[in-house]
N, C-alpha and C positions, 0 to 999 in steps of 0.2 A: 277547852274551847272558850269558856267564859273568860279565863285569864288572858287569852290572846285578844279577845274583843276589848277587854279593859285596857290592855297595853296599847292597842291600836288607837283607842279613843284618847288616851293620855298623850300619845305621840302627836296625834292630829291637833289636840288642844295646844300643846307646846309649840308646834309649828305655826299655828295661827297667831298665838300670843307673841311669838318672836317676830313675825312679819308686821305686827301692828305697833310694836314698841318704837318709841322715838329714839333716834340715834343722835345724841348730843355730840357736839364737837369734842374731840379728844385731845387736840393739840394745844388748847388753851390760848390760842391767839385771838386778838381783837377782831381781825378780819373774818375768822371762821365763825365767831359768835355773831358778828354783824350779819353775815350771810345766812346763818341759821335763823336768826330773827326775821330776816326778809322773807325767806322761803316759808316759814311757818305762817306768816300773815298772808302771803300770796295764795296759800292753800285755804285761807279762811279760818284758821285755827285761832282760838282765843289766846291772849297773851299769857304766858306762863309766869308763875311766881318764882323769884330767885331761889327760894328754898326748894321748890320742885325741880328746878334746873340744877340744883346743888352748886350754886354759884355763891361764893363769898367775896370774891374780888370785885370791887365796885366798877373798875374799868371794863370788865367783861359783862357785867349787868348793864352798864351804859351802852356798850356795843350792841348787845342783844336788843335793847330797847330802841336804839336808833334804827337798826335794821328792820325791826318789827314795824316801826312807824312808816318807814318808806314802803314796805310791802303792803301795809294796810291801806295806804293812799292808793296804790296801784290796784289792789283788790277791789276797793270801793268805786273805782272808775268803770268797772264792768257794768253791763246791763243787768240790773237786779231782776227785772221781769223774766229775762231768759234764764237766769239762775234758778228762779222759782219754778218756771214751767218745765225745766229739765229735772226737777226734783232734787236738786243739790241742797245739802244742808246749809243753813245760815246760822252762825253763832252770835250775831249781833255786833260784830266788830266795827260796823260802819255807822252805828246809831249816833255816835258823838260827832261824826264828820258830816253826815247827811241824814236827817230825820226821815226823808222821803224814801231812802233805800229800802227800809223794812216794809214800807207800804207797797212799793213796787214789787218787792220780792213776794209778799203775801198775795198780791194780785196774780202774779205768775203761778203761785202754788194753787190758787183757787181755780185757775183756768187750765191746770195741768191736764186734766182729763179731756179737754177740748182739743189739745194739741195745737193751739194757736200760737204762732210766733209773730 
């Protein structure tokens, strides 16, 4: 019975780990890396290092970076207060674009229990 519990625990862990892993583009095209960077930023994720992305080709690094910057601009146009009040995480990707974003986000986080929008 103990072994069955261990196996079930390991399977659940692997399933969760598999669901949270980042799926990098596999076709190696500039467009797919550009789109990947855009989507990562739109989700509020921090920009990844080329080594982490396992990219050695500069054109793909540039494509990822350009897409990321476009997505970051879009992400940072949202209402930071609402983001905070909804309890969504913020990784600081807007700090260089708008210093007030974090301040508004923190205001939302502090009023989260009040439920005020």
